[in-house]
N, C-alpha and C positions, 0 to 999 in steps of 0.2 A: 288368448296365445296368436301369436303371428300365423300365416297362412303357410308358410313352411314347415314351422313344427308341427301343425295339423296332419300334414302329408306325413313327414318322418317319425311320428311317436309311433305309428303302427308299423314301423318299416323295421326295426331291429330285429324282432322275432324272426323276420323273414329271413335273417342270415344264417339261423341255425340249419336248416336244412341242407347248407351248402358246406356246412363245417362239421367235421368226425372228430372226435376223444378217442384217443387210444386208450390202453389199459392203465398209462399212468395219469391220466385226466388233461393231458396235453391237447390244444388244438391242433388239429392236422388240415392241411389243405390236399387236393388232388391234383396231379400233374394234368396240363392240359393236352390235349389230343388234337383239338381245333380252334380256330377263332373264327365266331360269327361276328360280323360288323353291324348286323342289323338289331343286334342285341346292344341296348347301353342307354345312359343318359341323354347324349346329344350324337347326332351324326356327325357332328363336327368334330372329329377327333382324329387322332393317328392309331395304328395298330395294326400287330404284326402275328403271324402264328407263332409259337414256340412250344418247347417239351415243358419251360417254364416261364412264366409270364410275370412280368415287374409290372406295378401300375404307375401311371405318374398323372399330376394335377396341376395343369399349367391355366394360366388367366388370358386365354387367347383374345377373349372381350373384357371389357372393365366396366360395363352398363348392362344393368337386367333390363329384361323388355316390360314394357308398361305393365301396371299390376290390373289382373283381371279380378274387378271387385267381385264378381260374383262367384269366385272360387269356383268354377265349374270345370279348370283344369288344373293339375298338379303342378307344382313347381318344375316338375323334372321333364315335361312336355313342352317347355317354353325356351326358345334359343333368347343368347344375350346379343347385345348389338356393342357397336364400337370397337372393329378389329384393329389390334396392336401387331403390330410386326415385329417386334423385339422378342417376343413370348413365343412365337413360332421359331425363331433361330433356338429358343432355349429348348424346343420341342425337338427339333433336328438334331441339337446335340446328344439328346438321350438317342435317336435313333442312330445317330452316326456310332455312339459309342457302343450301342447293342451290335450293330455291323461288324465293329472291329474285334469284338470279342467273341462273336461266333465265327469270324476267321482266324483266332488266335489259338494255336494248337497245346498252347500251355494252360489258358484260362479256360476252365468248364468245357473240357474236350468231352467230344461226344454227347454235348449237350446242346440242342438248340435254345437260343434265349427270345424269348419275344417280349412285346409290350402291348399296353394298352394306355393311351394317354386323353385324358379328358380335359373339359373346358371348365374351370373352376369360375369362371368369370368375376373374379374378386371380390366375391359375395360369398357371407358364410352359408346359406342354404344349398348354393349349388356345390359349393367345396364340400360338404359334408353328404349330399346326396351322391357326388361322385366317388366319393372315399367308400360310402357302404356299397354303392353298386361296382366298385370294383373289389371287395372283399368278399364280396357276397358269389361274383361271376355272373352278374347279370342286372337286371331293370326291379329295382327295388318293389314295384308294382305288379311283377310277373314273375315266374319260376320256369323259364326254360331249363330243360334238363341236361343240357349239353354244353352250359357257358364254363368257364374257368375262372373261378377264385384266383387272386394274384397274393402273395405271399409277404409283400412288401410294398409301400407306397413311397413316391418320391414327390414330393411335394408338401405343404403348397407353399405358395411365395409369401402371404401375409402371415404375421407374426400371431395374429388373434385366429387364424382359420387352421394355423397349425397347433395352436392349444388346444382347439377344439377336436382336431382330428387326433392328436395325441390321447385327450381324455377320454375321446369315443372309442379308439380302436387300443386303447392300453389294457383293459378287460381281455381282449381276444389275443394280447401279447403280439401283435401286428407292429412290425418295424415302422416307423415314419422317419422318413430323410428329407428333409426341407433344404433348398437350394439359396433362399433368401429369407427366413423367418429369423430373424436376430435377436428377438427381446431375451434378456438375461433370463427372465424369469424360465425360459425352457431348459436350463441348466440344470433344474433343481431335478434330481435323479430319484428322489423318492415320489416325486409327483408325477415324473414324465419319464418313466423307465425305459419307454418304448421309442424314445425321441432322439434323433440323432441329426447333424447339420453339416454342412459343407461351407457354411460361412460362418465368420465369427462372432461371439456373443456382443451385443450391443453395449456389454458393459467395458470393453476394450474400446468401442469405439464412443463412446461418451467418455471414458477418462482420456482417449487421445485429444477430444475437442476441449477438455479443460485444459489438458496442458496447452494446446496451440492458445488460447485465451490468455493464459499465463505468461507463456512465452512471447506473446506478440505485444502485451501490456494492454490487453483489454481488461476495463475492472466493470464495466457497465454494460451488460448482455441482457438481448432480449431473447424470447425463445416461443418457438410456434412448433405445436406438434400435432400428429393425429390422433384424434380421440379414443385410442384404445391402448392396450397393453404395450406396444411396441412404443409409441410416444409417450406416455405417462411415465415407464418405468426407464426408459434413456434419460429423461428429464431429472427423475430421480438420482439417477447414478451421478449425472452431471452437477447436478445441486450438493450432493455428499462428497464429490471430489473437489469442490472448489469453496468447501467451507474452510475457515481460516485461512483462505489463502490471498483475502482481498477481492476478490472478484464477486458481484453480486447480479442477480437476476433483475433486469428492471421490470419486466413484465412476464406472464406466460399464458398465451394463448393455446385454446386446443379447436380442429378441425373437425367436422363430423361429417361424413361424404353425404348422410341424411339430409343436412342442412346446407350444405357448401355454399352455395350462393350468400346464406346470412352470415354464416359465420366467415369467409373471407371478408365479408365488408366488415365485421367487426374487427377481426386481425388486422386490415388494414388503416384502421381508424386509429388503433393503437400503437402498429408501426409509425404512422405519420404524426403521432403528439408525443410520440417518446423521444427524450434526448440520447436513446440509446443507438449508436451509429452501426453496431453490430449485432446481426441476428440470427439465432442458433434455430436451424429448423430439422424437424424429424416429421416429413410428409414423404407421400408418395407422389411421383412426379407429377400425375395428372393435376392432384390438388394442387401442388406448388405451382404448376403452370398457371391454373385460375388465380392465385395469389400474384404472382407476377404480373399477370395481366391488369388486374385491380391497382396495383401499384403504379404500373407504367401509364395506366389511365389517370392516376393523380399526379402524376410525375415526380413520384417519390425515388429519384435515383441516386440518391449519396448515402444508400445503405450498403454494408457488406454483409453479405451472406456467409455462414458457415453451413455447409450442406452436410446431411446425413447420405449415405451409401444407396437410399432408396430413389435419391433424385440428381445425386452428384455427377453422374454420368448419362443422364437421359439424353439420346440424341435429339429425341422430339423437341425438348426443350431449347438444347443448343443451336437445332435449324431454325428455330421461329425467329424472324425479323421484328418481330413486336416485341420483343424481350431482349434484345440488344442493349438498350441503355440500361435498363434495370436490374440486369443480370450479370452486367461485365463484372468480373474480376472476384466471381463466387470462388471459395476455396472450402473442397470437400474431402470429406473421408471415403473412399471407394475401395470397394471389393478389388482384392489385387487382380491385375490382368495378365493372362498367361495365354500362350499359344496353343493351338490343337491342330498339329500337323495334319494335311489333307481335309479340314473342314471346309475351307471353301471351296476347293473344287467341288466337294459335294454338295455344297449350298448350289453351285453355278449349273451344275447338272440337274437340278431339278426342273422340271416343266410339266404343267397339267396334264399334258398327253399321255406322260411316262407314268403317271398316277392317277388314274381315270375316277378313282372313288375319292380323291383326297380333297373333301369341300374347302378346307383350310387353304390349301396351295392355291385352288381357283380362285378364293375369294382374294387372296393376296395378288394373285394375278391380273383381278380384275379391277382392284382399285389402286393398286400402285404401279402396275407394269403396262396397262392397258394392252397392244396388242402384240407386245415383244414376243420374238419366236423362242429368245433364249436369255439366260442372265448372264449372259459373257460380257463384260465390259458394264454393264449397268450399276450404279453405286448407289445404295439405299440400306437403310439400317440393317435389312435383313441379310444382305450381302456382306456387310461392313464386318470382317474379322481382325482388324486391326488392334481393337480392345476387348478382349473376349473376358469377361467378368463373371454376370451370372451364368451366362452360357457354360465357362469352365466349372463352374460349382455342380452345374446339371451332371457334366460330364463326368466330374470327382464321383457324384453320388451314385452314380451307374457302373462306376469301376468298383467303388466300395459295397455296393450291393453285390456286384458279381465275385468279390474275392470272398464275402462271406457266404455266398451260395457255395462257391467252389470248396471251401472249407467243409461246409456241412455236407456235401455230396459226395465229396471225396474219400471220406473216412471209409474205411474196411469194414469196421464194427462200431457197436453204438458206444462203447467206454474207451475213447481212443487215449493212448497212453500220452499222444503227444498233446493233448488238451487237459488231461487228468479226468477224473473220475465225475466232475460237474459238469463235463460237457458231453451231449450225445450228438451223434452223426445220423442223418435220414437217407434213405436208399431215394435215388431218384424219382421213384414214383410216388412217393409219399413225403411232402415237404411239411414240418411243423414249422409255424411261425414263431413260435418259443423257442426251439432250436435255432433258429436262423437267428432270432436276437441275441442270444447266446454267443455266437459267431462272429455277430457284426460289432459285439463290444470289444471284441479280441483284435479286428481288423488291423492288420499293420502290411504295407506293400509301398514299393516304390513306382513313383509316376513315370509317366514316358519322359517327363522334363530331368528326373533322377532325383525328384524330392520325394522325402520319407512322408507317407500320410498314415495318419493314425487317428483314433478318438481319445479324448480325454473326457470321458463320461459321453455328455452329447456334443461336444464340443471339438472344433480343431483348432490348431495351433494360431494366435491371432496373427494376421499378416495384411496389410492395408496398404494402397496407393493413395498419396496424396496428391488432389488434382487441383488445376485452376483452369478459369474460363477465361480466356485472353481474346482479345480483339485480333483480327485479321484486317490486311488492308482492303479486304473485297467488302467489309462491313459486315461479317458474322463473326460468330464467336466459335473457338477451337479449343479442345481440351487437351492440357498440357500436365504430366506429371510434374510436381514440384520435391517429392519426395517418399518417403516409405515408411510404414511402421512394422515393426517386429517383434510383438510380444508387447514388452514396455520400452524397447529403443524405438526413438523419434528420431528420424533423420529429415530435414528440410532445408533445400535451397532456397533461402529469403530473397535474395537476389534476382532470381528468376519469376517471382511473382509478380502478375500485373494485377492491381487492387481496383476497384471500383472507380476509382478517380483516373485510372488509366495510366498512373505513375506507379514508379516503383517504392512509394512512401507509404509506411505503413499507417493506416488510418487512424484516428484517436477516438477512442469510444471510451468514455468517462462520466462519472456523475460528477464528480468534481475533480479538478486538477491536483496534481500532486502539489503539496505543499513545499515552496522552495525552502533552501537551507536559510536558517534564522528564525523560522515558524515551525509550528507544530500542528499536528491534525485535532482539532474539538469535533468530537461527534456530535449528531444532529438529534435530537431526542425523538425516537419515535421513526426514523428513518434507517435505509438498512448501512452497513458499513461502510459502504464506499459513498455515500454522500455525507461530506463534513465541510466545517469552514478551517480555515486557517489562521492560526493565530499567532503573533508576533511572540517570540523568548522575552521572557522579563529581563529587566537588567541583571547581569552577572548570569546570565544562562544562555546557553548557545546549542544550536542544531546544525551539524555541519553534513548532512544527506538530506535527500529531497525523500519527502513523506515521513517526516520523524512522527514518533507518537507521543513523545516529550523532549523536554530539553534539559540538559545536562547541567549543573552548575560548575561554575568554573573553581578552580582551586583558591585558597584565601590570597595568594601571591596574583593572582590573575584576574582580569575582567573582561566583560564579554564586547567587541567590538562595536562600531556603531551599525553594523548589519546583523549584529546577533549570530555571528557564522563561526566566530573562532574566540578563543580566549587570548588575549594579548596582556602582556604585563602592565601592571598597574602604574598610572605616573604617579612619581612621587610629589607630593604638595607641601610646600614650606614658603614661609616669606623670604621670597627672594630678592637680591638687589636688582634682579631684571625685569620685575612685573612693576605695574604701575604702583600698586602702594607701597613696596619696598622702595622704590624711585620717591615717591612722595616723602615718606618720612625720613629717609635717608638726608634729602634736601632740607627739611624741616630740622633735622639734627643740627646737619653741618652749620646751617644758618643761626641756630642757638649758639653753637660754639663759636661761631665767628664773631658774633654781637657780645657774647661773654669776654672774649679776649679784646674785642676794641673797647670794652668798658673796663676794662682791665689796666690797657695800654693810657687810657685817657686818666685813670686815678694814679698811675705811676707818674704821668706828667704834671697831675696836678696833687701830686703826695704831700706839698708843704702847705697846702690852703687848709684853714681849719675844719671845713665841713669834713676833708678825708682825714686828717687825723683823728676828728672827735670820734669818742666811742672806740677806741684801739684800730686804726687803720690795718693793725697787722690782721686783726680778725676779720675784716674788710676783704682783704686781699686772697685770706684763706678761702672765705666764703665764694669770692668768684672762681678760686680755682677749683673747689669743689662741684660749683654751678657747671662749669666748663666740664669737667669730668661725668658730672649727669648726663649733659647733651649726648656725650660720647658713649657713655655706658648705653645707651641706646641702640647702638649700631651693631652691639653684642647681638643682641634679638634677631637681627638679621642675617641671613643666609643658612646653609645647612646646618642644621644641628650635629652636632657631631660630643663624642665625650666631653672633653675639654671645653667647647664653647657652653655646652651645657651646665658646667660647672662654674664656669667664669661667668657667665651671665646675671645669675640670680646673688651670686655672693658680692659681685663688684656693684651692682644695684644696692645691695642690702648697708655694705660699707659706705659708699658714697654716700648715699642719703642721709645716712646716721650722720656723717661728717659734715653734711650741710647743715641739718638740723642743730647739731650740736653746737657750731658757729653761732647760728641764731639763737638758740637757747642760752649759749654764754653771754652774747652780746646783750640779749633782753635782761638778763640779771645784772651787767655791766651797768645799764640804765637804772635800774630799779636801787643799784648801790649806789651810784653816783648821785642819786637825790637823796637818797636816804644820809648818805656822809655829810650833805650840807645841813643836815638839824643838829641841833646843840647837841654834843656828848656823843655823836656819831662819826668823827673825823675820822678814827681808826679803820672805819669799815673798808675803806678803797685800799689801805695797806694791806689788809689781809685777804684781799681779790684783787692783785695787780696782775701785768700782763704775764707774768710765770705761772700764776694760780689759773688764769684762764686758758694758756695753752694746756696746763697740766687737765683742766677740767674737759678740753676738746678732746685729747689724747684718751682720756678716762671713759668719755662717754662713748666713744669710736671703738675703743677697745673691746667693751662689752659686746658689740655686734659683730666685731673680728671672731671673739671667742665662739659666739652662737655659730657662725657662720662654718669656722673650721670643725666644732661637734658634727653640724649638720653632713657638711663634705665627707666628713671621716666614717660617719654612722652610716649615712643612707643618703647617698649623692645624687643630684638630678643627672639622669640618663636620656640619650635619644630613645626614641619610642615610636614605634607603627602603627599607627591607629587604621586598621581595616573595616572597620564598621560604619563608619559616618558619611563618607563622601561618593559611596560606589566604585567607581573606575577610578578613583584618587586614593594613594595610600597617603594618608597625614603624618609625615613625619615630624614629630615634635618632641620638646623637650618633657620628660617626666619629672615632677618635682622632688620623686623619692620620697622623702619622709615629709607628711604633710604637718607633723608636729614642728619639726625644723623649721618650713617653711612659714609657719604661722607665728613661731617664736620671730625671724627675721621682720616680718610686717607688723606683729603686736609692739615690738620695741621702736620702730618707727614710728606708729601711732603714739605710743606713750610718749616719744619725746616732742611729737609734733603738739600734743595736746598740753604737755606740760609749757611747751613755749606759747602756744595760743593763749592759755590762763594767764602767765606772766605779763605777757605783751598786752594782753586783755586791761589787767590791772595796771601797767604803766602808761596807759595811753592818754589820760588827762594831765599827767605829771604837766607843771608849769615851765613849757621852754617854748623856743619858737622853731627850733627842729625838734620835734620828740619822735625819734626814730622807730620807738615802741609802735606808735600809731600804724606805720608802715610794714612793719614786722606783722602785726596785727591781720592787717588786710591779705598780706602774702600767705600767712597760716590758714586763713581762711579759705582762699583759695585753694592751698595744698589739702587742706581737710576734706573740701568739697567734692575735689577729683579723686582723692584717693577713698574715700567712700562710696563714690560711685563706681569705682574701678571693681570693688569685691563681687557684685552679681554681674556685671558686663562680663567679667574676665571667665567667670563659671559657667556663664551661660554662651560664650563665645566657642565656636569648635575651630580645633587646628590652628592655621596659622593667625586667623583672626584674633585669637587670646594672645598671640603675640603682639599683634597691633594693638588690641586695647591695652597691653602694659606699657606698649613704645608711647603711645598718646597720653598715657597717664605722666609718665616719666617728663615727656617733653611740655605737657600742660603744666603741672607744677613746677618746673624748672623755669619755664617763661615767666610765670605769676611770681616767684621770687624774685627775677631778675627783673621785671620790670617795677615790682612793688617797692622793691627797696632801693635799688639803684636809679631809676630812671628820675626821682625825685632830686637826688642829689646832682644828677648830670644836667638836669633843667636849672637848678639854681647857678652852678659851677659856669654854666655857658650863657644863659639867658639872665640871670639876678646874680652879677657877680657883687653887688653892694650888699647881699645877703651872706655871702660868703666871708664874715667876720665873727670872732669870737663874740665881740661886745653884742652884736645883733642876735646872736644863737644864745647867748645867756639871757639876753631881756626876755620878759615875761608877756 
């Protein structure tokens, strides 16, 4: 057991002699007739006699004395060290409020209010000892008979100490009103029914800080808190509020005052190593000062601090020049500031000579003012009343206690109709803390500033100032109010904020930069949601906002642009006369048609020669005409597909090629028939297959294809088709064949004629003649068949415009094969070997 618990454990029974129970079992206290300052925990306190005395616990010092390892002295006989000016101002706010109330004829009329204020030393043992001393009316280690117990305690500053006080004094129903204990846990009325405070709950402060981080775009925030209920619960509320908002805690460090040096170094290491540029801090100002000094020593000056009310307005930190670089730009939540009329004059009127027994005022004078005769014109934290925050909370706590006492003592009978049967009233000579607690719950008055004051359970309505530490031309820091929080309403002037960089540009604190448009967030496994990678959207998907969690698929007629930020109409793709492939194929087709026309003209010029007249020159001219049409029909496959273009291209291709093959087939039959007629008994063969029959045969063969095409086009004709699934950003505009059966019949009939022609030409290739045209027909049909056999798999496997290009290539290749294999040998003989262009030579073997 710790030494202070050793001394306190037997102390609680000593309270009972100073407490009296009435018939109802309620704890009673007696009215003070006088006050003896020689009794108490520490002579360094403030006191005033009164008929009713209120107690106060204020941390005038923040360090305990050196421990007495022998335990020969109990803690209550040891004085604390490291005097603080600002808490003394808080104490004098209590003194000033009591003086005002005593002069007020309408509040506690006829009752002289007194006070007893003790030093809590910012330590649990001293705080608890002080509370027990106050409610017992004297030193817990002695029992003076004339001491006055207090019915109410105002204090303490720390949440942890306030929890200890509330739990300790709860069974006695003694009200505790804290001016700075802001832990949200203290709002629990079941656990702390006797606790009140004039500072808002930390829940609202943590909520405000969470809203600030979200508002300012900070998603990667570190946190440092004191290792007690105040710090841990505040961070817990902050974490709950930011859950699901995209804000993450980069780290969470705690500082314990018992191991402050070690904890400060560890926290500084974490801050220095972390990528978080914004640090949320719930610390007491002395602990924060140690942390800032350590960060300054390491030259860590690029962090933006979010300050809790416990240090956001600390004059001690603001005035420290060693903290200028590291603390510039602090943004904090501060206890609201309010004026107390006449309070500055009260402070400046103080002097040790006028209060000879006030050791605290004497200590202040010796340490801060030296030999100054008066405080008039002296500027110090003690006399600075420009921003009264905790001081005003103490002032309000006194008035809340006074109004509760007024309600309790002003009742004419115990069951007042004003309050109802559940409330009782006490006479001035016999105050019940339990009854006072009932009236304190119903306190409702208007302050000197015209504002309503009341308790919601343990709490008051949440009102905060938002403050900013800004640099001055003199190289110091000043406190500037930049906004206000009233309940859940947050008002902030961002343009008035001076950040840690010295500019008005909001600093950036993110684990990962927001994903730009065109990308999406990809979580990193095992890391907070604020840490992620940015992955580009896939083709056909877009994201047009920053930080998109997913990419959206474009509609069918649209595709993503190159940056994946917008859906744009898909580009139509077809075999055009403008692209390279279209120009090339058009050029080849035109050249083929021109070559065919040239051969046609050449043959017309030499139409009377035996070579041209042989084997029915009329079929030769019809064949040249059909070849010309073959070359030209390939142009129908180039250009934007339309309903009529799709219908014409396949029908024209099928009919023209059948016409060409029909001419070749008839010519081959004529060759066979001519040689057959030369045999004995076969002279009538050519009569039955003369020019008329040959033309009729060509017409008949062609008519079959015309009928097939007519049925195909009438039943299920080819139509334009948009293929959206092959080329991504492009829509392939092509001609759908319509009926596959019809298209197969067209190609099959062409293949049938080509096969028959090849077979007959092959059979006639060795007939005895110097110019056997069957040999050249055989070569041409071999080329034709090879081209179209290769065409089928190539056409099926080629997408979009390339399928049209394959079909055009097959048409041109087969047409050139027929033109060169059949007509080039004749042109060669007519031009270069005219001696062979005679009937005698042609008929010789």
